[in-house]
ZALUM-926365 format. One line per field, with one value per residue (C-alpha): residue in three letters; z negated, x negated, y negated. Coordinates in steps of 0.2 Angstrom, whole numbers, plus 2048, in hexadecimal, padded with zeros to 3 digits. Last residue first. Layout:
<sites>
residu [ALA|...]
Z [Z|...]
X [X|...]
Y [Y|...]
</sites>
This chain:
<sites>
residu [PHE|PRO|PRO|PRO|VAL|ASN|PRO|ARG|THR|ARG|SER|MET|GLY|ILE|TRP|ALA|MET|ILE|GLY|ILE|GLY|LEU|LEU|ILE|TRP|GLY|GLY|VAL|ASP|TYR|TRP|LEU|ASP|ASN|ASN|LYS|LYS|LYS|GLY|PHE|ASN|ASN|ALA|THR|THR|SER|SER|GLN|THR|GLN|ALA|GLN|THR|PRO|GLN|ILE|VAL|GLY|HIS|GLN|LEU|GLN|PHE|GLU|THR|TYR|MET|MET|PRO|ILE|ARG|ALA|CYS|ALA|ALA|LEU|THR|ASP|LYS|TYR|GLN|GLU|ASN|GLY|PRO|ASP|GLU|HIS|LEU|ALA|LYS|GLN|TYR|SER|VAL|PHE|ALA|LYS|ASP|PHE|LEU|ALA|LEU|ALA|ILE|THR|PRO|ASP|ASP|HIS|ILE|GLN|LEU|GLY|GLN|ILE|ILE|TYR|ALA|ASN|GLY|LEU|TYR|PHE|VAL|ALA|LYS|HIS|LYS|LYS|PRO|GLU|MET|ASP|LEU|ALA|GLU|LYS|LEU|MET|SER|ILE|ALA|GLU|LYS|ILE|MET|ARG|LYS|SER|GLU|PRO|THR|ASP|GLY|ARG|SER|ARG|SER|LEU|GLU|LEU|LEU|THR|VAL|GLY|LEU|ASN|THR|LEU|ASN|ASP|ALA|ASP|TYR|PRO|ASN|ILE|THR|TYR|ASN|ASN|GLU|ALA|THR|ARG|ARG|ALA|LYS|GLU|LEU|LEU|LEU|LEU|GLU|ASP|VAL|HIS|VAL|MET|GLU|PRO|ASP|GLU|MET|ASN|ALA|MET|LYS|LYS|ARG|CYS|MET]
Z [B07|B0D|B1B|B18|B1E|B22|B31|B34|B45|B4E|B50|B4F|B53|B40|B3B|B4B|B4E|B3F|B49|B50|B41|B36|B26|B15|B07|AF7|AF3|AFA|B0B|B12|B21|B2D|B41|B39|B38|B4B|B53|B59|B63|B5D|B5A|B59|B51|B44|B40|B3F|B33|B28|B25|B20|B16|B0B|B0A|B04|AF8|AF8|AEE|AE9|AEF|AFB|B01|B04|B0F|B18|B1C|B21|B2D|B36|B38|B3D|B4B|B58|B54|B5A|B6C|B6C|B66|B73|B82|B7A|B78|B8B|B94|BA3|BA1|B9B|B98|B97|B89|B80|B81|B7B|B6D|B68|B67|B5C|B51|B4F|B4A|B3E|B35|B35|B2E|B1F|B1C|B1C|B10|B02|AF2|AFB|B05|B0D|B1B|B22|B22|B29|B39|B39|B3C|B49|B52|B53|B58|B67|B6A|B68|B74|B7F|B83|B8B|B81|B84|B78|B6D|B6D|B66|B59|B56|B53|B47|B3D|B3D|B36|B29|B22|B23|B1A|B0B|B0A|B08|AFB|AF2|AF3|AFA|B00|B02|B11|B1B|B1B|B20|B32|B31|B30|B3D|B49|B46|B47|B58|B5C|B57|B62|B70|B6F|B6D|B68|B58|B5F|B53|B42|B4A|B50|B3C|B39|B47|B42|B30|B34|B3F|B2F|B25|B31|B33|B21|B20|B2E|B24|B12|B1D|B23|B13|B0C|B1A|B17|B28|B2C|B35|B27|B23|B37|B34|B23|B29|B38]
X [4E4|4DA|4E5|4F0|4EE|4FE|4F9|4E6|4E0|4D1|4C6|4C5|4D7|4DE|4DA|4DE|4EB|4F4|4FA|508|513|507|50A|505|504|510|50C|51E|519|51D|526|523|529|538|532|532|521|520|510|4FE|4F4|503|50F|500|4FE|510|511|501|50B|51C|512|509|51B|523|514|507|4FE|512|512|520|516|505|510|518|507|500|50E|50C|4FA|4FD|507|4FC|4F0|4FC|4FD|4EA|4E9|4F3|4EA|4D9|4E0|4E7|4D6|4D8|4D3|4C1|4B5|4C7|4CC|4BE|4C0|4D1|4CE|4C1|4CC|4D9|4CC|4C5|4D7|4DB|4CB|4D2|4E2|4D7|4CD|4DD|4E8|4DA|4DD|4E0|4D3|4D1|4DC|4D1|4C3|4CC|4D1|4BF|4B8|4C4|4C0|4B0|4B4|4BC|4AC|49F|4AA|4AD|498|499|48D|47F|471|47B|489|47E|47A|48A|490|482|487|498|494|489|497|4A3|497|498|4AA|4AB|49E|4A8|4B7|4C8|4C5|4B8|4BB|4C1|4AF|4A8|4B1|4AB|499|49B|4A2|492|485|48C|48C|47A|478|47E|475|463|45A|454|44B|441|449|459|458|456|464|46E|46B|46F|47F|484|47E|489|499|497|497|4A6|4B1|4AC|4B3|4C2|4C4|4C2|4CE|4DB|4D8|4D9|4E3|4DC|4D8|4EB|4F0|4E4|4EC|4FD|4F6]
Y [F0C|F1B|F20|F2F|F41|F49|F51|F53|F4E|F53|F46|F32|F30|F34|F20|F18|F26|F1F|F11|F1F|F1A|F13|F1B|F11|F1C|F19|F2D|F32|F2C|F18|F13|F06|F04|F00|EEE|EEB|EE1|ECF|ECC|ED3|EC1|EB3|EBE|EC4|EB3|EB0|EBF|EB8|EA8|EB1|EBE|EB0|EA6|EBA|EBB|EC5|ED5|ED8|EEC|EE6|ED7|EE2|EF0|EE2|EDA|EEC|EEE|EDE|EE0|EF3|EF1|EEB|EF8|F07|EFF|EFF|F10|F16|F0E|F13|F25|F25|F21|F1A|F09|F0F|EFE|EF4|F02|EFF|EEC|EEB|EF8|EEE|EDD|EE6|EEC|EDB|ED7|EE5|EDD|ECD|ED2|EDC|ECA|EC2|ECE|ECE|ED8|EEA|EEC|EFE|EFD|EEF|EFA|F08|EFD|EF5|F06|F0C|EFE|F01|F12|F0C|F01|F10|F19|F0D|F07|EF9|EF1|EFE|EF9|EEC|EF7|F05|EFA|EF6|F06|F0B|EFB|EFF|F11|F0A|F00|F0E|F19|F0B|F0A|F1C|F1D|F0C|F18|F19|F2B|F34|F41|F33|F2B|F3B|F38|F26|F2A|F39|F2A|F20|F2D|F31|F1F|F1E|F2E|F27|F17|F1F|F12|F16|F25|F31|F29|F29|F3B|F40|F34|F3D|F4F|F4B|F45|F54|F5F|F55|F55|F67|F69|F5E|F6A|F7A|F72|F6D|F7E|F86|F7C|F7F|F92|F99|FA9|FB7|FC0|FBF|FC5|FD4|FD7|FD7|FE4]
</sites>
């Protein structure tokens, strides 16, 4: 009985490898479909989502950033064909969030990307008003800019005067937020409360996986 239970237990590392293999297969399939029909909005969306998922396994690397840019390009192509495709708009918002979290040295660019993500989530919710994931992610996105600014301030990337200016701009765009929505784990990664949904909400969630900041 004990052996049977042990046999049924999944090795997390093996599960992760299996997921990556499935994602790589999905990527190849979508890329092949793209060469056959580059005007399939559903396939373009799937390719963009798959690239975003794969970028998570690359961490904060040039390859990850390249894949995110490719994903954004695919999602935008899908929206050029179907502007009201809310799934593509939603994942475009996710891509902007990830891009912003990967920027360490220019908070202005990062905050602009968070702003674009917020607009994308608004559009997605407008097209699918009953979608609870869209509602929650939109609310979470509103917290990210101020948290990001606080993180940059505490790590000496920006000065207090810069933080005050950026916080004022953020307040105008997103509304006032509470500082107790922010905390960090032992590795110094920023955890964005439920705002982390913008990162892990792309598919099945994996607990305690930090964004590539």
